[in-house]
N, C-alpha and C positions, 0 to 999 in steps of 0.2 A: 796439486797441493798434497803434501804429505800429512798424515794424521797419525800421531802416536797416542796411545791410550795408557793411562797410569794403571799399574797393577802391583800387587804385593807378592813377592817370592815366598812360596809356602814350602818348597822342596827343591833340591838340586842334586844332580848326579853327573858323573862323567860317562859319556857314551861315545865310543870310537874316538877318543881323544878330544871331544868337544864338551863344554859345560852346557848342560841343558837344565832349565829350571821349569818348575810348574808354577805358573803365575796366576793369581786370582784377580779377576776383574768383576767386582760385585759378586754375583752368585755363580759365575763361570770360571773354570780353571782351564788354562791352555798351556801348552809347552812353548817355550821361547829359548832361543840361544842366548847365553849369558857371556859369550866370549868378548863382546865389546865393552862390558862393564866388569872388569876383573875385581873391582873393589866391592861389588854387590854380593850379598848372600841372603840366606833365609831371613825373613822378616823385614827386609829392605824393600823399598818401593822403587820401581823402575818405569821408564816410559818405553812402551813396546810398539814397534812399527813392523808390520808384515813378518812377525815371528822372531824378530831380533830386539832384545833389550838394547836401547841406544844411549840411555843415560840413567843415572841414579838420581832420585829426587827424595826430598823429605816427605813425611806423611802429610803435612799441611799443604805443601805444593801439590801433591797427588790429589788430595780432596778438593782443592780449589780448581784444578784442571778438570776433574771429574764433574764438578758442579757446572762449570762453563759448558762442557760438552753436553750435559743433560739439558741445559737451557737452550742450546742450539738444536735439540732434538736428535742428536747423534747417537744417543744411547738407548733409545726406545724403552724407557722405563726401568732400566737395570738399577740395582742398588749400588750406592757408593762403596768403595773398598772398606773392609772391616778393619 
């Protein structure tokens, strides 16, 4: 089973020809490749799977997904995206 987590892009840069974003998941910020979502930019929400943003989602969908993952115990008490 694949699990993608919603996060908010807080910064992006071009590194070695690849778009890399800093994506916020609750209180955690991680880097993710943004090449699969060329339409996404800073302040957008994306679904991230193993370091790759795989789709853009709106803020309501990101929050709804985050809530479901929290109910399943998959987030271990992390806060929802700001």
